[in-house]
C-alpha positions in Angstrom: -0.8 6.7 -26.8 2.1 4.4 -26.1 4.1 4.7 -22.9 7.8 5.0 -23.6 8.7 2.9 -20.5 6.3 0.0 -20.4 5.3 0.0 -24.1 1.6 -0.3 -23.3 -1.1 1.5 -25.3 -2.8 3.9 -22.8 -5.5 6.5 -22.9 -4.5 10.1 -22.6 -6.0 10.3 -19.0 -3.4 7.8 -17.9 -0.5 10.3 -18.4 0.4 13.4 -16.4 0.1 16.7 -18.1 3.4 18.2 -19.3 3.1 21.5 -21.2 6.7 21.2 -22.5 5.7 18.2 -24.7 4.0 18.6 -28.1 0.9 16.6 -27.0 0.9 18.3 -23.6 1.4 15.0 -21.8 4.3 13.1 -20.3 5.8 10.3 -22.4 5.5 7.8 -19.5 2.2 6.6 -18.1 1.2 7.5 -14.5 1.9 3.9 -13.4 5.5 4.0 -14.7 6.1 7.5 -13.3 4.9 6.3 -9.9 7.2 3.3 -10.1 10.2 5.5 -11.1 9.5 7.8 -8.2 9.3 4.9 -5.7 12.6 3.5 -7.0 14.4 6.9 -7.1 13.2 8.2 -3.7 13.0 5.1 -1.6 14.7 2.3 -3.4 11.5 0.2 -3.5 9.3 -0.9 -6.4 5.6 -1.2 -6.9 5.6 -4.8 -5.7 7.4 -3.8 -2.5 4.9 -1.1 -1.9 2.0 -3.5 -2.5 3.5 -6.1 -0.2 3.9 -3.5 2.6 0.3 -2.4 2.0 -0.9 -6.0 2.3 1.2 -6.6 5.4 -0.4 -3.5 7.0 -3.9 -4.7 6.1 -4.3 -1.9 3.6 -4.2 0.6 6.5 -2.0 3.4 7.8 0.6 1.9 10.2 -0.3 4.5 12.9 -4.0 5.4 12.8 -5.2 2.5 10.7 -7.0 4.8 8.3 -8.1 2.9 5.2 -7.4 5.0 2.1 -10.3 6.0 -0.2 -10.1 4.7 -3.8 -7.4 6.7 -5.6 -5.8 7.8 -2.4 -2.3 6.4 -1.7 -0.4 6.0 1.6 2.9 7.8 1.9 6.1 5.9 2.2 7.5 6.8 5.6 11.3 6.8 5.9 14.0 7.8 8.2 15.5 11.1 7.2 18.8 10.2 8.9 19.5 7.0 7.0 16.8 6.8 4.3 15.5 3.4 5.6 11.8 2.8 4.7 9.7 2.2 7.8 6.0 1.8 6.8 3.1 3.3 4.9 1.3 6.2 6.5 -1.7 8.3 5.7 -1.0 11.9 4.9 -2.0 13.2 8.3 0.2 10.8 10.2 3.1 11.3 7.9 2.9 15.1 8.1 2.4 14.9 11.9 5.5 12.9 12.7 7.4 15.0 10.2 6.4 18.2 12.0 7.6 16.7 15.2 10.9 16.1 13.5 10.7 12.3 13.8 11.6 12.7 17.5 10.0 10.1 19.8 10.6 12.2 22.9 8.9 15.2 21.3 6.0 12.9 20.3 5.7 11.6 23.9 5.7 15.2 25.2 3.0 16.1 22.7 0.9 13.1 23.8 1.4 14.1 27.5 0.3 17.6 26.7 -2.9 16.4 25.0 -3.7 14.1 27.9 -3.2 16.9 30.4 -5.5 19.3 28.4 -8.2 16.7 27.5 -11.8 17.7 28.1 -13.3 16.0 31.1 
């Protein structure tokens, strides 16, 4: 099957399912769909993502978790201005999001955990 974006011949497992299409698959391969998502949401391309990942040593910028094969790190960005900050594992990305990207709230949460730590 040929990807309509990159023109490469791909196997069916390299396309997302799409029940609205005759073949039941998207017309763009997974790689091209991921590239489009990065560009649309964050204004970065696959090369930018890979450079960030290399600069971070292949790890989450907060907890230093190394993703398992097939696992990707999330693009963390400022919700106020859209600026891309770093790549984070799912747990860290959700955690800071739940704390509304508020450093003061994060410090209060850390103080709370320290004060309730087991002896």
